[in-house]
C-alpha positions as CSV (number, residue, x, y, z in Angstrom):
1,M,21.5,-27.1,-9.3
2,T,22.8,-24.6,-11.8
3,K,25.1,-21.7,-10.8
4,T,22.1,-19.4,-11.8
5,L,19.9,-21.0,-9.2
6,L,22.7,-21.2,-6.6
7,I,23.2,-17.4,-6.8
8,F,19.5,-16.8,-6.8
9,K,19.0,-19.0,-3.7
10,E,21.8,-17.4,-1.9
11,G,20.5,-14.0,-2.7
12,I,17.1,-14.5,-1.2
13,S,18.1,-16.8,1.7
14,K,18.3,-14.1,4.3
15,S,15.1,-12.3,3.6
16,R,11.6,-13.9,4.5
17,R,10.1,-10.8,3.0
18,V,11.6,-11.1,-0.3
19,R,10.7,-14.8,-0.5
20,E,7.1,-14.1,0.6
21,R,6.8,-11.3,-2.1
22,L,8.2,-13.7,-4.8
23,I,5.6,-16.4,-4.0
24,Q,2.8,-13.9,-3.5
25,N,3.6,-12.5,-7.1
26,V,2.8,-16.0,-8.6
27,D,-0.6,-15.5,-7.2
28,T,-1.3,-11.8,-7.7
29,Q,0.5,-11.5,-11.0
30,T,1.5,-8.0,-9.9
31,D,5.1,-7.9,-11.4
32,K,6.1,-9.2,-14.7
33,E,9.7,-8.5,-14.0
34,I,11.6,-8.4,-10.7
35,T,15.2,-7.5,-10.3
36,L,17.2,-8.6,-7.3
37,N,20.8,-8.1,-6.4
38,L,22.4,-10.7,-8.9
39,S,19.2,-11.9,-10.6
40,D,16.4,-10.9,-12.9
41,L,13.2,-12.8,-12.8
42,D,10.7,-12.6,-15.7
43,F,7.3,-14.1,-15.1
44,D,5.2,-15.4,-17.9
45,F,1.7,-15.7,-16.3
46,S,0.2,-17.3,-19.3
47,R,2.7,-20.1,-19.3
48,K,2.9,-20.2,-15.6
49,E,6.7,-19.9,-15.8
50,V,9.5,-17.8,-14.4
51,K,12.8,-17.2,-16.2
52,I,15.7,-16.6,-13.7
53,S,18.6,-14.9,-15.3
54,H,22.1,-13.9,-13.7
55,Y,23.0,-10.3,-14.1
56,I,26.0,-11.3,-16.3
57,K,25.2,-13.2,-19.4
58,S,27.5,-16.2,-19.5
59,E,27.7,-20.0,-20.3
60,D,28.6,-20.5,-16.7
61,Y,25.3,-18.9,-15.6
62,P,22.6,-20.0,-18.1
63,D,19.1,-18.7,-17.8
64,V,16.7,-21.1,-16.0
65,V,13.0,-21.5,-16.7
66,L,10.8,-23.0,-14.0
67,K,7.2,-23.7,-13.8
68,F,5.5,-21.7,-11.0
69,N,5.2,-24.9,-8.8
70,D,8.9,-25.5,-9.1
71,F,9.8,-21.9,-8.5
72,V,7.6,-21.7,-5.3
73,S,9.3,-24.8,-4.1
74,L,12.7,-23.6,-4.7
75,V,11.9,-20.3,-3.0
76,Q,10.5,-22.1,0.1
77,S,13.3,-24.6,0.5
């Protein structure tokens, strides 16, 4: 797992409400962009993908693009 995903997982680990909102957004397509503490999420509903970016652009924290199914699995894990 990349550092970007580790930071994202850590940021949502203590909030069931945030995790539920992220998963719900995949279905409702309400928010194209969501900013969390250290992560930015860009939802591409036509491609069914989410790009997760660390707030600091760095080679150590590359952007990660996940299909919706993989994103939901990550959020639920």
